FIKOLZA-1660 file (N, C-alpha, C; in steps of 0.1 Angstrom, whole numbers, plus 5000, padded with zeros to 4 digits):
% residues 180
   i   px   py   pz ch aa at
   1 7326 0861 2496  A  X  N
   1 7333 0873 2498  A  X CA
   1 7335 0879 2484  A  X  C
   2 7339 0871 2475  A  X  N
   2 7341 0875 2462  A  X CA
   2 7330 0882 2454  A  X  C
   3 7318 0875 2456  A  X  N
   3 7305 0880 2450  A  X CA
   3 7302 0894 2456  A  X  C
   4 7303 0895 2468  A  X  N
   4 7299 0908 2476  A  X CA
   4 7308 0919 2473  A  X  C
   5 7320 0916 2469  A  X  N
   5 7331 0927 2466  A  X CA
   5 7332 0931 2452  A  X  C
   6 7326 0921 2443  A  X  N
   6 7327 0922 2429  A  X CA
   6 7326 0936 2424  A  X  C
   7 7315 0942 2428  A  X  N
   7 7311 0954 2420  A  X CA
   7 7317 0968 2428  A  X  C
   8 7325 0968 2438  A  X  N
   8 7333 0977 2444  A  X CA
   8 7341 0985 2434  A  X  C
   9 7342 0998 2437  A  X  N
   9 7352 1005 2429  A  X CA
   9 7353 1019 2437  A  X  C
  10 7365 1026 2433  A  X  N
  10 7369 1037 2440  A  X CA
  10 7372 1036 2454  A  X  C
  11 7369 1047 2464  A  X  N
  11 7372 1047 2477  A  X CA
  11 7361 1037 2484  A  X  C
  12 7366 1028 2492  A  X  N
  12 7357 1017 2498  A  X CA
  12 7359 1018 2514  A  X  C
  13 7348 1021 2522  A  X  N
  13 7349 1021 2536  A  X CA
  13 7345 1006 2539  A  X  C
  14 7354 1000 2548  A  X  N
  14 7351 0985 2552  A  X CA
  14 7350 0985 2567  A  X  C
  15 7337 0984 2572  A  X  N
  15 7333 0984 2585  A  X CA
  15 7333 0969 2590  A  X  C
  16 7342 0967 2598  A  X  N
  16 7345 0954 2605  A  X CA
  16 7356 0947 2597  A  X  C
  17 7366 0953 2595  A  X  N
  17 7378 0949 2587  A  X CA
  17 7385 0937 2592  A  X  C
  18 7385 0936 2605  A  X  N
  18 7390 0924 2611  A  X CA
  18 7404 0920 2606  A  X  C
  19 7405 0907 2601  A  X  N
  19 7418 0900 2599  A  X CA
  19 7421 0904 2584  A  X  C
  20 7414 0912 2578  A  X  N
  20 7415 0915 2563  A  X CA
  20 7412 0905 2554  A  X  C
  21 7402 0896 2557  A  X  N
  21 7399 0885 2549  A  X CA
  21 7393 0888 2535  A  X  C
  22 7388 0901 2534  A  X  N
  22 7382 0907 2519  A  X CA
  22 7393 0912 2511  A  X  C
  23 7405 0914 2517  A  X  N
  23 7415 0920 2508  A  X CA
  23 7417 0912 2495  A  X  C
  24 7418 0899 2495  A  X  N
  24 7421 0893 2482  A  X CA
  24 7411 0896 2472  A  X  C
  25 7398 0899 2476  A  X  N
  25 7387 0901 2467  A  X CA
  25 7384 0915 2462  A  X  C
  26 7392 0924 2467  A  X  N
  26 7390 0937 2461  A  X CA
  26 7393 0938 2447  A  X  C
  27 7384 0944 2438  A  X  N
  27 7387 0945 2424  A  X CA
  27 7397 0955 2421  A  X  C
  28 7405 0954 2410  A  X  N
  28 7414 0964 2407  A  X CA
  28 7408 0978 2407  A  X  C
  29 7395 0980 2404  A  X  N
  29 7390 0994 2403  A  X CA
  29 7387 1001 2418  A  X  C
  30 7391 0993 2429  A  X  N
  30 7392 0999 2442  A  X CA
  30 7404 1007 2444  A  X  C
  31 7404 1021 2446  A  X  N
  31 7417 1028 2447  A  X CA
  31 7422 1029 2460  A  X  C
  32 7413 1027 2472  A  X  N
  32 7417 1029 2484  A  X CA
  32 7406 1023 2494  A  X  C
  33 7411 1017 2505  A  X  N
  33 7402 1010 2514  A  X CA
  33 7404 1017 2529  A  X  C
  34 7394 1022 2534  A  X  N
  34 7393 1028 2547  A  X CA
  34 7388 1019 2557  A  X  C
  35 7397 1014 2566  A  X  N
  35 7393 1003 2574  A  X CA
  35 7389 1007 2589  A  X  C
  36 7377 1002 2594  A  X  N
  36 7373 1004 2607  A  X CA
  36 7370 0991 2613  A  X  C
  37 7375 0989 2625  A  X  N
  37 7373 0977 2632  A  X CA
  37 7377 0979 2648  A  X  C
  38 7368 0976 2657  A  X  N
  38 7370 0977 2671  A  X CA
  38 7381 0968 2677  A  X  C
  39 7386 0957 2670  A  X  N
  39 7395 0947 2676  A  X CA
  39 7408 0951 2671  A  X  C
  40 7417 0959 2679  A  X  N
  40 7430 0962 2674  A  X CA
  40 7438 0951 2672  A  X  C
  41 7436 0937 2677  A  X  N
  41 7442 0927 2673  A  X CA
  41 7442 0923 2659  A  X  C
  42 7429 0927 2653  A  X  N
  42 7429 0925 2638  A  X CA
  42 7439 0930 2630  A  X  C
  43 7445 0941 2634  A  X  N
  43 7456 0948 2627  A  X CA
  43 7468 0938 2624  A  X  C
  44 7470 0932 2637  A  X  N
  44 7481 0922 2635  A  X CA
  44 7478 0911 2627  A  X  C
  45 7466 0905 2627  A  X  N
  45 7462 0894 2619  A  X CA
  45 7463 0898 2604  A  X  C
  46 7459 0910 2602  A  X  N
  46 7456 0915 2588  A  X CA
  46 7469 0921 2581  A  X  C
  47 7480 0923 2589  A  X  N
  47 7493 0928 2585  A  X CA
  47 7498 0923 2572  A  X  C
  48 7499 0908 2571  A  X  N
  48 7504 0902 2559  A  X CA
  48 7494 0904 2546  A  X  C
  49 7481 0904 2548  A  X  N
  49 7472 0906 2537  A  X CA
  49 7475 0920 2532  A  X  C
  50 7474 0929 2542  A  X  N
  50 7475 0944 2539  A  X CA
  50 7488 0947 2531  A  X  C
  51 7499 0942 2535  A  X  N
  51 7512 0944 2530  A  X CA
  51 7511 0939 2515  A  X  C
  52 7505 0927 2513  A  X  N
  52 7505 0922 2499  A  X CA
  52 7494 0927 2491  A  X  C
  53 7485 0936 2494  A  X  N
  53 7475 0941 2488  A  X CA
  53 7479 0952 2477  A  X  C
  54 7473 0951 2466  A  X  N
  54 7478 0962 2456  A  X CA
  54 7469 0974 2458  A  X  C
  55 7460 0973 2467  A  X  N
  55 7449 0985 2471  A  X CA
  55 7455 0989 2484  A  X  C
  56 7457 1003 2486  A  X  N
  56 7463 1009 2498  A  X CA
  56 7450 1008 2509  A  X  C
  57 7455 1003 2521  A  X  N
  57 7444 1003 2532  A  X CA
  57 7449 1011 2542  A  X  C
  58 7440 1020 2547  A  X  N
  58 7443 1030 2557  A  X CA
  58 7433 1026 2570  A  X  C
  59 7439 1025 2580  A  X  N
  59 7430 1023 2592  A  X CA
  59 7425 1037 2598  A  X  C
  60 7412 1039 2599  A  X  N
  60 7408 1052 2603  A  X CA
  60 7400 1052 2616  A  X  C
  61 7397 1040 2621  A  X  N
  61 7390 1042 2635  A  X CA
  61 7386 1029 2639  A  X  C
  62 7380 1029 2652  A  X  N
  62 7376 1017 2660  A  X CA
  62 7361 1014 2659  A  X  C
  63 7353 1024 2656  A  X  N
  63 7338 1025 2659  A  X CA
  63 7331 1028 2647  A  X  C
  64 7324 1018 2642  A  X  N
  64 7315 1020 2631  A  X CA
  64 7303 1028 2634  A  X  C
  65 7299 1032 2646  A  X  N
  65 7289 1039 2650  A  X CA
  65 7292 1052 2651  A  X  C
  66 7304 1057 2648  A  X  N
  66 7308 1071 2648  A  X CA
  66 7320 1072 2638  A  X  C
  67 7317 1074 2626  A  X  N
  67 7327 1074 2617  A  X CA
  67 7334 1086 2613  A  X  C
  68 7348 1086 2614  A  X  N
  68 7355 1099 2614  A  X CA
  68 7357 1103 2599  A  X  C
  69 7345 1106 2592  A  X  N
  69 7346 1109 2577  A  X CA
  69 7336 1119 2576  A  X  C
  70 7339 1127 2565  A  X  N
  70 7329 1139 2561  A  X CA
  70 7317 1132 2554  A  X  C
  71 7307 1139 2552  A  X  N
  71 7293 1133 2546  A  X CA
  71 7299 1131 2532  A  X  C
  72 7293 1120 2527  A  X  N
  72 7294 1118 2511  A  X CA
  72 7310 1118 2508  A  X  C
  73 7316 1110 2514  A  X  N
  73 7331 1109 2512  A  X CA
  73 7335 1096 2506  A  X  C
  74 7328 1086 2506  A  X  N
  74 7332 1073 2500  A  X CA
  74 7323 1069 2490  A  X  C
  75 7328 1060 2481  A  X  N
  75 7321 1056 2469  A  X CA
  75 7311 1043 2474  A  X  C
  76 7317 1035 2483  A  X  N
  76 7309 1023 2487  A  X CA
  76 7314 1021 2501  A  X  C
  77 7305 1012 2508  A  X  N
  77 7307 1006 2522  A  X CA
  77 7306 0992 2519  A  X  C
  78 7314 0984 2527  A  X  N
  78 7314 0969 2526  A  X CA
  78 7314 0966 2541  A  X  C
  79 7307 0955 2544  A  X  N
  79 7303 0949 2555  A  X CA
  79 7302 0932 2554  A  X  C
  80 7310 0926 2560  A  X  N
  80 7309 0911 2560  A  X CA
  80 7309 0905 2575  A  X  C
  81 7301 0898 2579  A  X  N
  81 7299 0893 2593  A  X CA
  81 7302 0904 2604  A  X  C
  82 7295 0917 2602  A  X  N
  82 7298 0927 2610  A  X CA
  82 7285 0932 2617  A  X  C
  83 7275 0932 2609  A  X  N
  83 7262 0939 2615  A  X CA
  83 7256 0931 2628  A  X  C
  84 7262 0918 2628  A  X  N
  84 7256 0912 2639  A  X CA
  84 7261 0915 2652  A  X  C
  85 7273 0923 2653  A  X  N
  85 7282 0924 2665  A  X CA
  85 7280 0938 2669  A  X  C
  86 7278 0948 2661  A  X  N
  86 7279 0963 2664  A  X CA
  86 7268 0965 2674  A  X  C
  87 7271 0971 2686  A  X  N
  87 7260 0973 2696  A  X CA
  87 7249 0982 2693  A  X  C
  88 7251 0994 2685  A  X  N
  88 7242 1001 2681  A  X CA
  88 7240 1001 2665  A  X  C
  89 7235 0990 2661  A  X  N
  89 7237 0987 2645  A  X CA
  89 7229 0998 2639  A  X  C
  90 7219 1003 2642  A  X  N
  90 7210 1012 2637  A  X CA
  90 7219 1025 2634  A  X  C
  91 7226 1030 2645  A  X  N
  91 7235 1043 2644  A  X CA
  91 7245 1039 2634  A  X  C
  92 7251 1028 2634  A  X  N
  92 7261 1024 2626  A  X CA
  92 7257 1025 2611  A  X  C
  93 7244 1020 2607  A  X  N
  93 7239 1020 2595  A  X CA
  93 7237 1034 2589  A  X  C
  94 7231 1043 2598  A  X  N
  94 7230 1057 2595  A  X CA
  94 7242 1064 2593  A  X  C
  95 7252 1061 2600  A  X  N
  95 7266 1066 2597  A  X CA
  95 7271 1061 2583  A  X  C
  96 7268 1049 2581  A  X  N
  96 7273 1044 2567  A  X CA
  96 7266 1052 2556  A  X  C
  97 7253 1052 2558  A  X  N
  97 7244 1060 2547  A  X CA
  97 7249 1075 2545  A  X  C
  98 7253 1081 2558  A  X  N
  98 7258 1095 2558  A  X CA
  98 7270 1097 2549  A  X  C
  99 7280 1087 2549  A  X  N
  99 7293 1090 2544  A  X CA
  99 7293 1085 2528  A  X  C
 100 7282 1078 2525  A  X  N
 100 7283 1075 2510  A  X CA
 100 7281 1085 2502  A  X  C
 101 7288 1085 2490  A  X  N
 101 7285 1095 2480  A  X CA
 101 7274 1093 2472  A  X  C
 102 7268 1102 2465  A  X  N
 102 7256 1099 2456  A  X CA
 102 7261 1089 2446  A  X  C
 103 7252 1079 2444  A  X  N
 103 7254 1067 2435  A  X CA
 103 7263 1056 2443  A  X  C
 104 7265 1058 2454  A  X  N
 104 7273 1047 2462  A  X CA
 104 7265 1037 2468  A  X  C
 105 7269 1027 2474  A  X  N
 105 7261 1016 2478  A  X CA
 105 7268 1009 2491  A  X  C
 106 7259 1002 2498  A  X  N
 106 7263 0994 2509  A  X CA
 106 7263 0979 2503  A  X  C
 107 7274 0972 2503  A  X  N
 107 7275 0958 2499  A  X CA
 107 7276 0951 2513  A  X  C
 108 7269 0940 2514  A  X  N
 108 7268 0933 2527  A  X CA
 108 7268 0918 2525  A  X  C
 109 7275 0912 2533  A  X  N
 109 7274 0898 2535  A  X CA
 109 7272 0895 2551  A  X  C
 110 7261 0891 2555  A  X  N
 110 7258 0891 2568  A  X CA
 110 7251 0878 2573  A  X  C
 111 7252 0874 2585  A  X  N
 111 7242 0864 2589  A  X CA
 111 7233 0870 2598  A  X  C
 112 7220 0864 2599  A  X  N
 112 7210 0871 2608  A  X CA
 112 7197 0862 2609  A  X  C
 113 7187 0867 2612  A  X  N
 113 7175 0859 2614  A  X CA
 113 7170 0851 2602  A  X  C
 114 7167 0839 2606  A  X  N
 114 7165 0829 2595  A  X CA
 114 7150 0832 2591  A  X  C
 115 7147 0828 2577  A  X  N
 115 7133 0830 2574  A  X CA
 115 7125 0818 2579  A  X  C
 116 7130 0805 2583  A  X  N
 116 7122 0796 2587  A  X CA
 116 7118 0798 2602  A  X  C
 117 7106 0799 2605  A  X  N
 117 7103 0803 2620  A  X CA
 117 7108 0793 2630  A  X  C
 118 7109 0780 2626  A  X  N
 118 7115 0770 2636  A  X CA
 118 7129 0774 2638  A  X  C
 119 7137 0777 2629  A  X  N
 119 7151 0781 2631  A  X CA
 119 7152 0795 2637  A  X  C
 120 7144 0803 2634  A  X  N
 120 7144 0818 2641  A  X CA
 120 7141 0815 2656  A  X  C
 121 7133 0807 2660  A  X  N
 121 7130 0803 2675  A  X CA
 121 7141 0798 2682  A  X  C
 122 7149 0790 2675  A  X  N
 122 7160 0785 2681  A  X CA
 122 7172 0797 2681  A  X  C
 123 7172 0805 2671  A  X  N
 123 7183 0816 2672  A  X CA
 123 7178 0824 2684  A  X  C
 124 7166 0828 2687  A  X  N
 124 7161 0835 2698  A  X CA
 124 7166 0829 2710  A  X  C
 125 7165 0816 2711  A  X  N
 125 7167 0809 2723  A  X CA
 125 7182 0809 2727  A  X  C
 126 7191 0807 2717  A  X  N
 126 7204 0807 2719  A  X CA
 126 7212 0820 2717  A  X  C
 127 7205 0831 2715  A  X  N
 127 7212 0844 2712  A  X CA
 127 7221 0848 2725  A  X  C
 128 7216 0848 2736  A  X  N
 128 7223 0852 2747  A  X CA
 128 7236 0844 2748  A  X  C
 129 7236 0831 2747  A  X  N
 129 7248 0824 2748  A  X CA
 129 7257 0827 2736  A  X  C
 130 7252 0829 2726  A  X  N
 130 7261 0833 2714  A  X CA
 130 7268 0846 2716  A  X  C
 131 7261 0857 2722  A  X  N
 131 7265 0868 2725  A  X CA
 131 7279 0867 2735  A  X  C
 132 7277 0860 2746  A  X  N
 132 7287 0858 2754  A  X CA
 132 7300 0849 2749  A  X  C
 133 7296 0840 2741  A  X  N
 133 7307 0833 2736  A  X CA
 133 7314 0836 2722  A  X  C
 134 7307 0846 2716  A  X  N
 134 7312 0850 2702  A  X CA
 134 7314 0866 2702  A  X  C
 135 7318 0870 2713  A  X  N
 135 7321 0886 2712  A  X CA
 135 7309 0896 2708  A  X  C
 136 7299 0892 2714  A  X  N
 136 7287 0901 2713  A  X CA
 136 7278 0898 2699  A  X  C
 137 7282 0887 2692  A  X  N
 137 7275 0884 2681  A  X CA
 137 7261 0881 2684  A  X  C
 138 7252 0886 2675  A  X  N
 138 7236 0883 2676  A  X CA
 138 7233 0873 2665  A  X  C
 139 7226 0862 2668  A  X  N
 139 7222 0852 2659  A  X CA
 139 7209 0859 2651  A  X  C
 140 7202 0866 2656  A  X  N
 140 7188 0868 2652  A  X CA
 140 7183 0883 2646  A  X  C
 141 7194 0891 2644  A  X  N
 141 7192 0904 2637  A  X CA
 141 7184 0901 2624  A  X  C
 142 7173 0909 2622  A  X  N
 142 7166 0908 2607  A  X CA
 142 7175 0920 2600  A  X  C
 143 7186 0915 2595  A  X  N
 143 7194 0923 2587  A  X CA
 143 7188 0932 2576  A  X  C
 144 7179 0927 2567  A  X  N
 144 7172 0933 2557  A  X CA
 144 7163 0945 2563  A  X  C
 145 7157 0943 2573  A  X  N
 145 7148 0952 2580  A  X CA
 145 7157 0964 2585  A  X  C
 146 7167 0960 2592  A  X  N
 146 7176 0971 2597  A  X CA
 146 7182 0979 2588  A  X  C
 147 7185 0974 2576  A  X  N
 147 7191 0982 2565  A  X CA
 147 7181 0991 2561  A  X  C
 148 7168 0987 2558  A  X  N
 148 7158 0996 2552  A  X CA
 148 7154 1007 2561  A  X  C
 149 7153 1002 2574  A  X  N
 149 7149 1012 2585  A  X CA
 149 7159 1023 2587  A  X  C
 150 7171 1020 2582  A  X  N
 150 7182 1030 2584  A  X CA
 150 7182 1040 2571  A  X  C
 151 7173 1038 2561  A  X  N
 151 7171 1048 2552  A  X CA
 151 7177 1042 2537  A  X  C
 152 7180 1030 2538  A  X  N
 152 7186 1024 2525  A  X CA
 152 7173 1016 2516  A  X  C
 153 7175 1016 2505  A  X  N
 153 7164 1006 2497  A  X CA
 153 7173 0994 2492  A  X  C
 154 7169 0983 2493  A  X  N
 154 7177 0971 2490  A  X CA
 154 7176 0970 2473  A  X  C
 155 7187 0969 2466  A  X  N
 155 7187 0969 2453  A  X CA
 155 7188 0953 2449  A  X  C
 156 7195 0946 2457  A  X  N
 156 7196 0930 2456  A  X CA
 156 7198 0924 2469  A  X  C
 157 7191 0913 2470  A  X  N
 157 7191 0906 2483  A  X CA
 157 7190 0892 2479  A  X  C
 158 7201 0884 2484  A  X  N
 158 7201 0869 2483  A  X CA
 158 7199 0863 2498  A  X  C
 159 7191 0854 2499  A  X  N
 159 7190 0848 2511  A  X CA
 159 7193 0832 2511  A  X  C
 160 7201 0827 2520  A  X  N
 160 7204 0812 2519  A  X CA
 160 7210 0808 2532  A  X  C
 161 7211 0796 2532  A  X  N
 161 7219 0790 2544  A  X CA
 161 7232 0787 2539  A  X  C
 162 7243 0791 2545  A  X  N
 162 7257 0788 2541  A  X CA
 162 7259 0773 2545  A  X  C
 163 7267 0766 2535  A  X  N
 163 7272 0754 2539  A  X CA
 163 7282 0751 2550  A  X  C
 164 7281 0740 2557  A  X  N
 164 7292 0738 2567  A  X CA
 164 7288 0741 2580  A  X  C
 165 7276 0744 2582  A  X  N
 165 7272 0747 2597  A  X CA
 165 7257 0745 2600  A  X  C
 166 7254 0745 2612  A  X  N
 166 7240 0744 2615  A  X CA
 166 7231 0757 2610  A  X  C
 167 7219 0756 2608  A  X  N
 167 7211 0766 2601  A  X CA
 167 7209 0779 2612  A  X  C
 168 7209 0775 2623  A  X  N
 168 7208 0785 2634  A  X CA
 168 7219 0795 2633  A  X  C
 169 7231 0790 2628  A  X  N
 169 7242 0799 2626  A  X CA
 169 7246 0804 2611  A  X  C
 170 7239 0799 2603  A  X  N
 170 7242 0802 2588  A  X CA
 170 7232 0807 2579  A  X  C
 171 7222 0813 2584  A  X  N
 171 7212 0821 2578  A  X CA
 171 7219 0835 2571  A  X  C
 172 7220 0835 2558  A  X  N
 172 7228 0846 2553  A  X CA
 172 7220 0855 2546  A  X  C
 173 7223 0868 2546  A  X  N
 173 7219 0879 2538  A  X CA
 173 7231 0886 2529  A  X  C
 174 7230 0885 2517  A  X  N
 174 7240 0890 2508  A  X CA
 174 7233 0899 2497  A  X  C
 175 7238 0911 2497  A  X  N
 175 7232 0920 2488  A  X CA
 175 7239 0934 2486  A  X  C
 176 7231 0944 2479  A  X  N
 176 7236 0958 2478  A  X CA
 176 7224 0966 2481  A  X  C
 177 7226 0977 2489  A  X  N
 177 7215 0986 2491  A  X CA
 177 7221 1001 2489  A  X  C
 178 7211 1009 2485  A  X  N
 178 7215 1022 2482  A  X CA
 178 7207 1032 2491  A  X  C
 179 7213 1043 2494  A  X  N
 179 7206 1054 2502  A  X CA
 179 7193 1058 2497  A  X  C
 180 7181 1058 2503  A  X  N
 180 7168 1061 2497  A  X CA
 180 7167 1075 2498  A  X  C
% end
């Protein structure tokens, strides 16, 4: 989380704010965070982190697929473990691109389709079960392809398996993308 938040500054839209796990990693150059999350329970879970944050956090909506913001209104967008769950991820990414100011970027830390074909087949096999038990989470979304198909070019992309879990769950995409 720290690496993906490192280059944020100005006004940041965080889609998938959840329990506020990224709050401790906002650099001092961030002036305000606009939070979007469909799970209202997240507000209660995040309350302590938000109260302790030196950066003001404003909740602006529940739906990353229909952002209540003007075009070119934020400096950066941040997503962490979010793109796996949004029902219409293509629309959400298009919305994120729409609200970014010129020079802004999408900063992402996501899990998705593994580069290893054997692991990817297992992800396909268990995806339906994962969706049922993990709130709609998809194991097998090709995050890099979805981002580029939404009109971004990827400036930096690191792929790896996170430690502490099976590869079917821990294929990570970490990077920065800019509107193309």
